[in-house]
Backbone as CSV, one residue per row, in Angstrom:
resi,resn,N_x,N_y,N_z,CA_x,CA_y,CA_z,C_x,C_y,C_z
1,MET,0.822,-0.958,-0.031,0.189,-0.112,-0.059,1.181,1.601,-0.120
2,GLU,0.510,2.232,-0.986,1.307,3.176,-0.797,0.792,4.317,-0.368
3,THR,1.359,5.468,0.116,0.942,6.184,0.884,2.099,7.679,0.451
4,ARG,0.876,9.151,0.021,1.302,10.265,-0.514,1.484,11.380,0.711
5,HIS,2.873,11.596,1.066,2.644,12.522,1.847,2.770,14.228,1.504
6,VAL,2.101,14.799,1.648,2.340,16.394,1.375,1.791,17.316,2.357
7,ALA,2.651,17.928,2.919,2.301,19.300,4.145,2.900,20.011,4.280
8,GLU,2.851,21.105,5.271,3.099,22.169,5.221,4.639,22.670,5.486
9,THR,4.369,22.016,6.913,5.923,22.268,7.772,7.091,20.763,8.101
10,PRO,8.110,21.515,8.713,8.690,20.031,8.837,8.305,19.832,9.699
11,GLY,7.792,18.561,10.557,7.576,17.615,11.593,8.234,16.673,11.760
12,PRO,8.156,16.324,13.154,8.856,15.247,14.105,8.805,13.917,12.711
13,GLN,7.659,13.826,12.251,7.711,12.167,11.285,8.723,12.430,10.165
14,GLY,9.006,13.779,9.793,9.868,13.750,8.872,9.337,13.605,7.308
15,ASP,8.357,13.476,7.484,7.413,13.630,6.149,6.911,14.660,5.579
16,LYS,6.972,15.660,6.210,6.368,16.789,6.424,7.172,18.179,6.155
17,VAL,6.975,18.485,4.841,7.825,19.678,3.918,7.265,20.464,2.968
18,SER,7.132,21.503,3.093,6.392,22.854,2.110,7.005,22.271,0.950
19,GLY,5.800,21.960,-0.375,6.374,22.401,-1.592,7.497,20.349,-1.959
20,VAL,7.057,19.583,-0.977,7.439,18.702,-1.539,6.706,17.518,-1.507
21,THR,6.855,17.050,-1.891,5.785,15.706,-2.169,6.763,13.977,-2.054
22,PHE,6.271,13.045,-0.921,7.223,11.824,-0.688,6.278,10.828,-0.870
23,GLU,6.648,10.018,-1.624,6.532,8.688,-2.576,7.129,7.223,-2.173
24,PRO,6.881,6.487,-1.557,7.211,5.690,-1.212,6.885,4.485,-2.369
25,SER,7.834,3.878,-2.259,7.295,1.867,-3.119,8.048,1.152,-2.774
26,GLU,7.974,0.162,-3.544,8.239,-1.345,-2.748,9.758,-1.566,-2.910
27,ASP,10.611,-0.837,-3.500,12.507,-0.905,-3.106,12.256,0.470,-3.339
28,GLY,12.088,1.540,-2.747,12.250,2.780,-2.651,11.665,4.081,-2.241
29,PHE,11.873,5.365,-3.127,11.176,6.103,-3.042,10.821,7.251,-4.001
30,CYS,10.115,8.329,-3.753,10.779,9.542,-5.123,10.396,10.546,-3.904
31,ILE,11.245,11.774,-3.970,10.677,12.878,-3.725,10.578,13.880,-4.942
32,ALA,9.305,14.510,-5.117,9.260,15.193,-5.795,8.968,17.039,-5.338
33,ILE,10.195,17.968,-5.828,10.209,19.493,-5.423,9.527,20.148,-6.783
34,GLU,8.607,20.388,-6.155,7.672,21.466,-6.437,8.447,22.730,-6.706
35,ALA,8.153,23.458,-8.006,8.603,24.964,-8.408,8.447,26.039,-7.275
36,ALA,9.601,26.607,-6.951,9.618,27.710,-5.720,8.880,28.413,-6.213
37,GLY,8.683,29.480,-7.089,7.911,30.644,-7.301,8.337,31.634,-7.160
38,TRP,7.902,33.015,-7.383,8.289,34.036,-7.024,8.640,34.244,-5.457
39,ARG,9.439,33.776,-4.738,9.523,34.293,-3.272,11.589,33.802,-3.194
40,GLY,11.910,34.124,-2.100,13.257,34.026,-1.672,14.204,34.170,-3.298
41,PRO,14.899,33.567,-2.985,16.188,33.947,-3.829,15.411,34.375,-5.469
42,ALA,14.746,33.766,-5.896,13.917,34.075,-7.224,13.548,35.975,-7.263
43,LEU,13.033,36.275,-5.901,12.305,37.451,-5.941,13.592,38.292,-5.759
44,ALA,14.331,38.214,-5.025,15.461,38.904,-4.618,15.853,38.705,-5.848
45,ALA,16.448,38.371,-6.901,17.089,38.179,-8.350,15.852,38.929,-9.447
46,GLY,14.796,38.831,-8.982,13.798,39.818,-10.264,13.854,40.834,-9.482
47,VAL,14.224,41.233,-8.493,14.059,42.768,-8.082,15.196,43.428,-8.865
48,VAL,16.262,42.663,-8.539,17.818,43.690,-9.286,17.407,43.480,-10.515
49,GLY,17.086,42.541,-11.285,17.012,42.527,-12.915,16.302,43.344,-12.855
50,GLY,15.013,43.803,-12.172,14.241,44.979,-12.774,14.675,46.220,-12.732
51,ILE,15.328,46.779,-11.607,15.739,47.676,-11.273,16.647,48.160,-12.302
52,LEU,17.630,46.849,-12.590,18.728,47.292,-13.760,17.801,47.909,-15.040
53,LEU,16.768,46.802,-15.205,16.304,46.939,-16.431,15.724,48.668,-16.853
54,LEU,15.184,49.012,-15.656,14.391,50.163,-15.393,15.525,51.497,-15.277
55,THR,16.353,51.109,-14.964,17.970,51.997,-14.983,18.684,52.569,-16.602
56,GLY,18.429,51.241,-17.035,18.760,51.364,-18.547,18.255,51.953,-19.196
57,VAL,16.872,51.333,-19.366,15.784,52.216,-19.955,15.618,54.168,-19.803
58,GLY,15.878,53.889,-18.475,16.085,55.367,-17.791,17.193,55.874,-18.840
59,GLY,18.017,55.524,-18.485,19.471,55.990,-19.577,19.485,56.390,-20.706
60,ALA,18.382,55.289,-21.689,18.212,55.319,-22.487,17.257,56.787,-23.617
61,MET,16.823,56.863,-21.928,15.831,58.049,-22.380,16.597,59.753,-21.962
62,VAL,17.491,59.804,-20.953,18.666,60.330,-21.109,19.247,60.550,-22.107
63,THR,19.805,59.616,-22.893,20.530,59.564,-24.157,19.865,60.147,-24.984
64,LEU,18.824,60.009,-25.167,17.852,60.461,-26.248,17.630,62.481,-26.164
65,MET,17.277,62.086,-25.027,16.940,63.972,-24.437,18.481,64.479,-24.702
66,LEU,19.639,64.288,-24.425,20.681,64.662,-24.471,21.054,64.797,-25.881
67,SER,21.103,63.815,-26.910,21.261,63.910,-28.137,20.403,64.670,-28.797
68,ILE,19.097,64.809,-28.466,18.254,66.283,-29.352,19.055,67.734,-28.807
69,SER,19.291,67.445,-27.685,19.533,69.238,-26.783,21.137,69.523,-27.811
70,GLY,21.814,68.698,-28.436,22.956,68.793,-28.904,24.150,68.492,-28.098
71,MET,23.995,67.946,-27.070,24.898,67.489,-26.069,25.897,67.212,-26.735
72,HIS,27.265,66.836,-25.986,28.542,66.633,-26.602,28.282,65.022,-26.678
73,ILE,29.146,64.364,-28.213,28.711,63.044,-28.798,29.476,62.125,-27.826
74,GLY,30.416,62.142,-27.123,31.026,61.510,-26.218,30.165,61.248,-24.796
75,VAL,29.776,62.306,-24.429,28.467,62.137,-22.845,27.411,61.561,-23.308
76,THR,27.056,61.305,-24.511,25.931,60.617,-24.942,26.416,59.507,-25.410
77,LEU,27.365,59.404,-26.151,28.063,57.574,-26.180,28.006,56.940,-24.941
78,PHE,28.681,57.567,-24.195,29.267,56.642,-22.928,28.023,56.658,-21.810
79,ILE,26.972,57.558,-22.155,25.453,57.144,-21.260,24.832,56.400,-22.311
80,SER,24.563,55.829,-23.373,24.003,55.160,-24.148,24.818,53.643,-23.876
81,PHE,26.612,53.610,-23.466,26.914,52.707,-23.250,26.495,52.088,-22.145
82,LEU,26.399,52.711,-21.001,25.847,52.340,-19.720,24.562,52.033,-19.641
83,ALA,23.535,52.529,-20.591,22.260,52.266,-20.449,22.256,50.549,-21.270
84,ALA,22.797,50.715,-22.053,22.780,48.844,-23.307,23.018,48.245,-22.153
85,LEU,24.388,48.129,-21.413,24.347,47.325,-20.535,24.095,47.127,-19.438
86,HIS,23.236,48.201,-18.683,21.853,47.659,-17.617,20.782,47.272,-18.206
87,ILE,20.057,47.417,-19.397,19.275,46.651,-19.930,20.041,44.964,-20.319
88,PHE,20.692,45.077,-21.075,21.204,43.420,-21.049,21.711,42.854,-19.547
89,ALA,22.192,43.676,-18.945,22.363,42.901,-17.234,20.962,42.703,-17.056
90,GLY,20.061,43.402,-16.747,19.069,43.739,-16.323,17.847,42.284,-16.739
91,ALA,17.753,42.416,-18.351,17.594,41.154,-18.711,18.010,40.144,-18.516
92,PHE,19.561,39.623,-18.547,20.029,38.204,-17.823,19.414,37.814,-16.684
93,VAL,19.240,38.890,-15.698,19.244,38.219,-14.418,17.927,37.927,-13.918
94,LEU,16.707,38.535,-15.040,15.102,38.202,-14.552,15.623,37.137,-15.313
95,ALA,16.050,36.811,-16.721,16.066,35.633,-17.326,16.532,34.328,-15.834
96,ALA,17.527,34.315,-15.667,17.896,33.903,-14.068,16.930,33.709,-13.207
97,ALA,16.142,34.433,-12.615,15.216,35.016,-11.398,13.936,34.088,-12.123
98,ARG,13.432,33.924,-13.274,12.391,33.055,-13.858,12.904,31.648,-13.781
99,ARG,14.186,31.007,-14.142,14.252,29.451,-14.252,14.183,29.576,-12.546
100,ILE,15.097,30.471,-11.825,15.040,29.861,-10.193,13.278,29.531,-9.381
101,SER,12.766,30.421,-10.321,11.185,30.324,-9.589,10.580,28.943,-10.126
102,ARG,11.161,28.713,-11.063,10.159,27.193,-12.173,11.133,26.316,-11.577
103,ALA,12.285,26.155,-10.866,12.800,25.291,-10.772,12.045,23.733,-9.980
104,VAL,12.402,22.661,-10.396,11.459,21.601,-9.766,12.586,20.207,-10.353
105,GLY,12.552,19.554,-9.180,13.549,18.696,-9.442,12.758,17.191,-8.377
106,LEU,13.120,15.657,-8.988,12.855,14.419,-9.079,13.892,13.627,-8.219
107,LEU,14.239,13.568,-7.346,15.189,12.203,-6.509,14.329,11.253,-6.373
108,ASP,14.822,9.778,-6.925,14.356,9.085,-6.935,15.568,7.662,-6.276
109,VAL,15.208,7.054,-5.291,15.943,6.142,-4.398,15.550,4.972,-5.074
110,VAL,15.985,3.761,-5.746,15.946,2.632,-6.022,16.537,1.740,-5.869
111,GLY,16.260,0.560,-4.952,17.387,-0.028,-3.984,18.575,0.690,-3.563
112,GLU,19.847,0.532,-4.253,20.875,1.337,-3.702,21.418,2.288,-4.811
113,SER,20.203,3.003,-5.786,20.436,3.745,-6.696,20.376,5.032,-6.338
114,LEU,20.645,5.705,-6.380,20.049,7.506,-6.558,20.103,8.080,-7.747
115,LEU,18.926,8.359,-7.953,18.822,9.260,-9.780,17.935,10.665,-9.187
116,VAL,19.056,11.370,-9.881,18.671,13.115,-9.477,18.325,13.614,-11.190
117,THR,17.059,14.053,-10.966,16.693,15.023,-11.864,15.842,16.062,-11.611
118,VAL,17.028,17.268,-11.903,16.331,18.915,-11.111,16.627,19.754,-13.018
119,ASP,15.790,20.291,-13.130,15.355,21.585,-14.349,15.242,22.764,-13.474
120,GLY,16.206,23.268,-13.301,16.290,24.330,-12.657,17.447,25.702,-13.740
121,TRP,17.638,26.546,-13.254,18.575,27.654,-13.326,19.965,27.258,-14.730
122,LYS,19.966,26.336,-13.788,21.328,26.184,-14.887,21.001,25.362,-15.963
123,GLY,20.072,24.871,-16.290,18.904,23.812,-17.285,18.585,22.796,-16.784
124,THR,18.027,21.637,-17.786,18.014,20.149,-16.494,19.150,19.142,-16.736
125,ARG,18.952,18.551,-15.725,20.805,18.093,-15.318,20.545,17.093,-14.279
126,GLN,20.686,15.673,-15.028,20.505,14.295,-14.748,21.462,13.637,-14.350
127,ARG,21.490,12.782,-13.315,22.570,12.272,-12.331,21.978,10.882,-11.956
128,GLN,22.816,9.537,-12.266,22.965,8.664,-10.932,24.033,8.531,-10.646
129,TRP,23.733,7.341,-9.327,24.910,7.567,-8.447,24.279,5.881,-7.666
130,THR,25.213,4.875,-7.202,24.614,3.848,-6.698,25.926,4.231,-5.116
131,SER,24.732,3.659,-3.930,25.146,4.355,-2.591,26.911,3.847,-2.212
132,ASP,27.467,3.082,-3.142,28.694,2.874,-2.836,29.667,4.063,-3.493
133,GLU,29.107,5.255,-4.498,29.948,5.773,-5.068,29.982,7.351,-4.671
134,ILE,28.686,6.987,-3.330,28.592,8.925,-2.642,29.364,7.987,-1.427
135,LYS,29.971,9.603,-1.250,30.866,9.730,-0.044,29.745,10.015,0.679
136,SER,29.218,11.612,1.124,28.191,11.950,1.890,27.173,12.967,1.202
137,ILE,26.026,12.988,1.545,24.990,13.828,1.326,24.438,14.665,2.283
138,ARG,24.702,16.250,2.342,24.707,17.146,2.917,23.893,18.555,2.454
139,VAL,23.771,19.165,3.320,23.449,20.746,2.962,24.714,21.349,3.357
140,GLY,25.202,22.501,2.504,26.135,23.204,2.229,25.997,24.415,1.419
141,PRO,26.914,25.690,1.570,26.466,26.550,0.794,27.025,26.582,-0.759
142,SER,26.207,27.104,-1.450,26.668,27.268,-2.916,27.384,28.435,-3.295
143,ASN,27.733,28.315,-4.589,28.661,29.497,-5.177,27.521,30.767,-5.633
144,LEU,26.684,30.798,-5.128,25.511,31.714,-5.239,25.391,32.752,-3.458
145,SER,25.149,33.875,-3.624,25.165,34.304,-2.695,24.217,35.686,-2.958
146,ILE,23.512,36.253,-1.653,22.293,37.448,-1.929,23.263,38.077,-0.214
147,ASN,23.578,39.351,-0.435,23.592,39.980,0.816,24.840,39.783,1.110
148,ASN,25.942,38.957,0.389,26.766,38.848,1.166,26.941,36.876,1.755
149,GLU,25.435,36.566,1.803,24.936,35.104,2.328,25.289,33.987,1.578
150,PRO,25.548,33.011,1.846,25.575,32.277,0.606,24.525,31.167,0.581
151,LEU,23.730,31.267,-0.655,22.224,30.454,-0.691,22.769,28.486,-0.333
152,MET,21.752,27.911,0.274,22.089,26.708,0.988,21.520,25.654,-0.273
153,GLU,22.259,24.631,-0.759,21.900,23.735,-1.769,22.035,22.048,-1.262
154,LEU,21.650,21.440,-1.227,21.865,20.061,-1.249,22.886,19.412,-2.247
155,GLN,23.775,19.215,-1.368,25.329,18.656,-1.833,25.681,17.267,-1.702
156,ILE,25.662,16.084,-2.744,25.875,15.179,-3.022,27.570,14.597,-3.275
157,THR,28.250,14.598,-2.611,29.659,14.469,-3.148,30.181,13.125,-3.281
158,PRO,30.817,12.719,-4.699,30.862,11.365,-4.969,32.151,10.794,-4.529
159,ARG,32.455,9.333,-4.546,33.742,9.369,-3.502,34.965,9.997,-4.298
160,GLU,34.463,9.762,-5.668,36.047,10.735,-6.291,35.354,11.472,-6.929
161,GLY,35.936,12.860,-6.929,35.140,14.279,-7.685,34.454,14.740,-6.741
162,GLU,34.192,15.780,-7.491,34.156,17.316,-6.578,32.325,16.800,-6.094
163,PRO,31.899,17.462,-4.882,30.254,17.452,-5.024,29.189,18.381,-5.965
164,GLU,28.747,18.149,-5.978,27.628,18.219,-6.984,26.182,18.906,-6.246
165,GLY,26.147,20.122,-6.378,25.101,20.843,-5.944,23.884,21.001,-6.899
166,TYR,22.644,20.734,-6.033,21.059,20.778,-6.620,20.522,21.454,-5.651
167,LEU,19.475,22.302,-5.952,17.947,22.504,-5.822,18.577,24.087,-4.362
168,THR,19.352,24.679,-5.150,19.670,26.206,-4.562,18.780,27.243,-4.420
169,GLY,18.718,27.330,-3.199,18.190,28.607,-2.570,17.073,28.048,-2.309
170,ARG,16.687,26.477,-1.999,15.106,26.202,-1.532,15.827,26.644,0.718
171,GLY,14.704,26.552,0.996,14.876,26.407,2.756,15.815,25.389,3.244
172,GLU,16.297,25.957,4.001,17.668,25.243,4.519,16.757,24.032,5.799
173,GLU,15.652,24.149,5.932,14.979,22.973,6.923,14.290,21.923,5.694
174,THR,14.062,22.701,4.589,13.400,21.856,3.409,14.562,20.716,2.546
175,LEU,15.855,21.291,2.509,17.375,20.784,2.543,17.536,19.805,3.290
176,GLU,17.538,19.986,4.501,17.772,19.393,5.690,16.896,17.768,5.620
177,TRP,15.466,17.740,5.400,14.953,16.884,5.392,14.831,15.770,3.992
178,ILE,15.300,16.653,3.017,15.548,15.566,2.196,16.809,15.401,2.050
179,ALA,18.157,15.798,2.303,19.017,15.391,2.736,18.889,13.830,3.603
180,GLY,18.162,14.187,4.791,17.759,13.001,5.953,17.298,12.280,4.688
181,LYS,16.210,12.141,4.199,15.155,10.858,3.615,16.821,10.033,2.523
182,LEU,17.280,10.617,2.126,18.183,10.336,0.698,19.552,9.350,2.048
183,ARG,19.602,9.964,2.749,21.082,9.394,3.252,20.451,8.419,4.075
184,GLU,18.888,8.434,4.831,18.805,6.846,5.253,18.401,5.907,4.243
185,GLY,17.339,6.383,3.139,17.673,5.354,2.196,18.694,4.548,1.780
186,LEU,19.420,5.843,1.155,20.759,5.075,0.936,22.227,4.623,1.869
187,LYS,21.730,5.079,3.289,22.697,4.263,4.289,23.638,4.894,3.892
188,VAL,23.926,6.222,3.413,25.150,6.839,3.399,25.587,8.182,4.562
189,GLY,26.486,8.666,4.814,27.012,9.581,5.921,26.300,11.058,5.241
190,GLY,26.366,11.912,6.131,25.977,13.149,5.697,27.150,14.350,5.287
191,TRP,28.291,13.708,6.027,29.808,14.780,5.997,30.942,13.642,5.767
192,GLU,32.177,13.841,4.735,32.874,13.653,4.408,33.946,12.500,5.547
193,GLY,33.717,12.680,6.206,34.577,11.734,7.508,34.020,10.763,8.099
194,GLU,32.525,10.795,7.392,31.085,9.621,7.679,31.641,8.488,7.301
Protein backbone atom coordinates (compact mmCIF):
# COMPACT_ATOMS: atom_id res chain seq x y z
CA MET A 1 0.00 0.00 0.00
CA GLU A 2 1.50 3.32 -1.07
CA THR A 3 0.95 6.47 0.91
CA ARG A 4 1.56 9.99 -0.23
CA HIS A 5 2.78 12.69 2.11
CA VAL A 6 2.47 16.38 1.29
CA ALA A 7 2.49 18.80 4.16
CA GLU A 8 3.11 22.38 5.12
CA THR A 9 6.03 22.43 7.56
CA PRO A 10 8.78 20.13 8.76
CA GLY A 11 7.56 17.94 11.58
CA PRO A 12 8.78 15.18 13.85
CA GLN A 13 7.43 12.53 11.49
CA GLY A 14 10.01 13.66 8.92
CA ASP A 15 7.52 13.49 6.06
CA LYS A 16 6.22 17.02 6.30
CA VAL A 17 7.92 19.66 4.23
CA SER A 18 6.36 22.47 2.19
CA GLY A 19 6.49 22.01 -1.58
CA VAL A 20 7.84 18.47 -1.36
CA THR A 21 6.05 15.21 -2.07
CA PHE A 22 7.40 11.96 -0.61
CA GLU A 23 6.15 8.79 -2.28
CA PRO A 24 7.39 5.43 -1.00
CA SER A 25 7.45 2.39 -3.28
CA GLU A 26 8.29 -1.29 -2.82
CA ASP A 27 12.00 -0.85 -3.49
CA GLY A 28 12.61 2.79 -2.50
CA PHE A 29 10.94 6.17 -2.74
CA CYS A 30 10.59 9.30 -4.85
CA ILE A 31 10.89 12.87 -3.59
CA ALA A 32 9.29 15.43 -5.92
CA ILE A 33 10.11 19.10 -5.40
CA GLU A 34 7.65 21.69 -6.68
CA ALA A 35 8.60 25.01 -8.27
CA ALA A 36 9.56 27.60 -5.65
CA GLY A 37 7.71 30.45 -7.32
CA TRP A 38 8.58 34.13 -7.03
CA ARG A 39 9.85 34.16 -3.46
CA GLY A 40 13.20 34.02 -1.70
CA PRO A 41 16.18 34.09 -4.08
CA ALA A 42 13.99 34.28 -7.18
CA LEU A 43 12.23 37.38 -5.84
CA ALA A 44 15.52 39.04 -4.87
CA ALA A 45 17.03 38.35 -8.30
CA GLY A 46 13.83 39.54 -9.97
CA VAL A 47 13.93 42.83 -8.08
CA VAL A 48 17.61 43.38 -8.96
CA GLY A 49 16.95 42.50 -12.60
CA GLY A 50 13.97 44.84 -12.73
CA ILE A 51 15.97 47.71 -11.24
CA LEU A 52 18.80 47.17 -13.74
CA LEU A 53 16.32 47.05 -16.61
CA LEU A 54 14.54 50.23 -15.49
CA THR A 55 17.79 52.16 -14.98
CA GLY A 56 18.86 51.06 -18.44
CA VAL A 57 15.61 52.30 -19.96
CA GLY A 58 15.96 55.55 -17.99
CA GLY A 59 19.51 55.93 -19.28
CA ALA A 60 18.28 55.38 -22.84
CA MET A 61 15.71 58.19 -22.38
CA VAL A 62 18.39 60.50 -20.97
CA THR A 63 20.60 59.68 -23.96
CA LEU A 64 17.77 60.54 -26.32
CA MET A 65 17.14 63.87 -24.57
CA LEU A 66 20.87 64.73 -24.56
CA SER A 67 21.27 63.94 -28.24
CA ILE A 68 18.24 66.11 -29.10
CA SER A 69 19.61 69.00 -27.01
CA GLY A 70 22.97 68.79 -28.82
CA MET A 71 25.09 67.53 -25.90
CA HIS A 72 28.67 66.50 -26.64
CA ILE A 73 28.77 63.19 -28.53
CA GLY A 74 31.26 61.59 -26.09
CA VAL A 75 28.90 62.05 -23.12
CA THR A 76 25.96 60.78 -25.15
CA LEU A 77 27.86 57.66 -26.27
CA PHE A 78 29.05 56.92 -22.73
CA ILE A 79 25.52 57.14 -21.30
CA SER A 80 24.23 55.03 -24.22
CA PHE A 81 26.82 52.37 -23.41
CA LEU A 82 25.85 52.33 -19.72
CA ALA A 83 22.16 52.17 -20.60
CA ALA A 84 22.68 49.22 -22.95
CA LEU A 85 24.81 47.47 -20.32
CA HIS A 86 22.05 47.89 -17.72
CA ILE A 87 19.38 46.67 -20.13
CA PHE A 88 21.32 43.50 -21.05
CA ALA A 89 22.33 42.79 -17.45
CA GLY A 90 18.75 43.34 -16.26
CA ALA A 91 17.35 41.01 -18.92
CA PHE A 92 19.94 38.34 -18.01
CA VAL A 93 19.20 38.56 -14.26
CA LEU A 94 15.43 38.49 -14.88
CA ALA A 95 15.84 35.38 -17.07
CA ALA A 96 17.88 33.69 -14.31
CA ALA A 97 15.28 34.68 -11.70
CA ARG A 98 12.53 33.17 -13.85
CA ARG A 99 14.42 29.87 -14.10
CA ILE A 100 15.07 29.82 -10.34
CA SER A 101 11.36 30.42 -9.68
CA ARG A 102 10.39 27.52 -11.95
CA ALA A 103 13.01 25.00 -10.73
CA VAL A 104 11.63 21.53 -10.02
CA GLY A 105 13.29 18.27 -9.10
CA LEU A 106 12.87 14.52 -8.72
CA LEU A 107 15.03 12.42 -6.44
CA ASP A 108 14.44 8.69 -6.95
CA VAL A 109 15.92 6.09 -4.63
CA VAL A 110 15.52 2.59 -6.06
CA GLY A 111 17.32 -0.11 -4.12
CA GLU A 112 20.84 1.20 -3.68
CA SER A 113 20.67 3.73 -6.55
CA LEU A 114 19.94 7.45 -6.55
CA LEU A 115 18.68 9.21 -9.67
CA VAL A 116 18.57 13.01 -9.48
CA THR A 117 16.67 14.98 -12.14
CA VAL A 118 16.56 18.74 -11.65
CA ASP A 119 15.22 21.40 -14.00
CA GLY A 120 16.61 24.63 -12.60
CA TRP A 121 18.44 27.81 -13.47
CA LYS A 122 21.37 25.79 -14.83
CA GLY A 123 19.05 23.89 -17.19
CA THR A 124 17.92 20.26 -16.89
CA ARG A 125 20.47 18.00 -15.23
CA GLN A 126 20.26 14.30 -14.57
CA ARG A 127 22.74 12.17 -12.64
CA GLN A 128 22.75 8.67 -11.20
CA TRP A 129 24.87 7.07 -8.46
CA THR A 130 24.90 3.85 -6.47
CA SER A 131 25.21 4.18 -2.69
CA ASP A 132 28.79 2.81 -2.93
CA GLU A 133 29.73 5.77 -5.16
CA ILE A 134 28.43 8.38 -2.70
CA LYS A 135 30.71 9.70 0.04
CA SER A 136 28.19 12.08 1.64
CA ILE A 137 24.83 13.79 1.22
CA ARG A 138 24.47 17.07 3.07
CA VAL A 139 23.35 20.68 2.94
CA GLY A 140 26.07 23.23 2.26
CA PRO A 141 26.71 26.70 0.84
CA SER A 142 26.50 27.18 -2.91
CA ASN A 143 28.57 29.57 -5.03
CA LEU A 144 25.60 31.97 -5.21
CA SER A 145 24.91 34.55 -2.53
CA ILE A 146 22.47 37.32 -1.69
CA ASN A 147 23.74 40.18 0.50
CA ASN A 148 26.99 38.25 1.02
CA GLU A 149 25.06 35.29 2.48
CA PRO A 150 25.56 32.09 0.45
CA LEU A 151 22.45 30.30 -0.73
CA MET A 152 22.25 26.76 0.63
CA GLU A 153 21.97 23.72 -1.62
CA LEU A 154 21.73 19.94 -1.43
CA GLN A 155 25.27 18.62 -1.96
CA ILE A 156 26.00 15.09 -3.10
CA THR A 157 29.70 14.25 -2.83
CA PRO A 158 30.89 11.24 -4.79
CA ARG A 159 33.81 9.16 -3.48
CA GLU A 160 35.78 10.41 -6.48
CA GLY A 161 35.28 13.96 -7.68
CA GLU A 162 33.83 17.24 -6.51
CA PRO A 163 30.49 17.74 -4.71
CA GLU A 164 27.50 18.40 -6.95
CA GLY A 165 24.93 20.95 -5.81
CA TYR A 166 21.19 20.79 -6.37
CA LEU A 167 18.09 22.76 -5.36
CA THR A 168 20.02 25.97 -4.67
CA GLY A 169 18.10 28.54 -2.67
CA ARG A 170 15.48 26.22 -1.20
CA GLY A 171 14.75 26.58 2.50
CA GLU A 172 17.43 25.08 4.70
CA GLU A 173 14.88 23.01 6.67
CA THR A 174 13.54 21.55 3.45
CA LEU A 175 17.03 20.73 2.19
CA GLU A 176 17.98 19.14 5.55
CA TRP A 177 14.82 17.01 5.42
CA ILE A 178 15.59 15.87 1.86
CA ALA A 179 19.24 15.13 2.72
CA GLY A 180 18.15 13.12 5.76
CA LYS A 181 15.69 11.04 3.74
CA LEU A 182 18.33 10.35 1.08
CA ARG A 183 20.99 9.40 3.67
CA GLU A 184 18.49 7.12 5.41
CA GLY A 185 17.36 5.48 2.16
CA LEU A 186 20.87 4.98 0.77
CA LYS A 187 22.59 4.39 4.12
CA VAL A 188 25.34 6.99 3.50
CA GLY A 189 26.85 9.65 5.75
CA GLY A 190 26.22 13.35 5.84
CA TRP A 191 29.81 14.54 6.09
CA GLU A 192 32.97 13.53 4.28
CA GLY A 193 34.38 12.01 7.46
CA GLU A 194 31.43 9.67 8.12
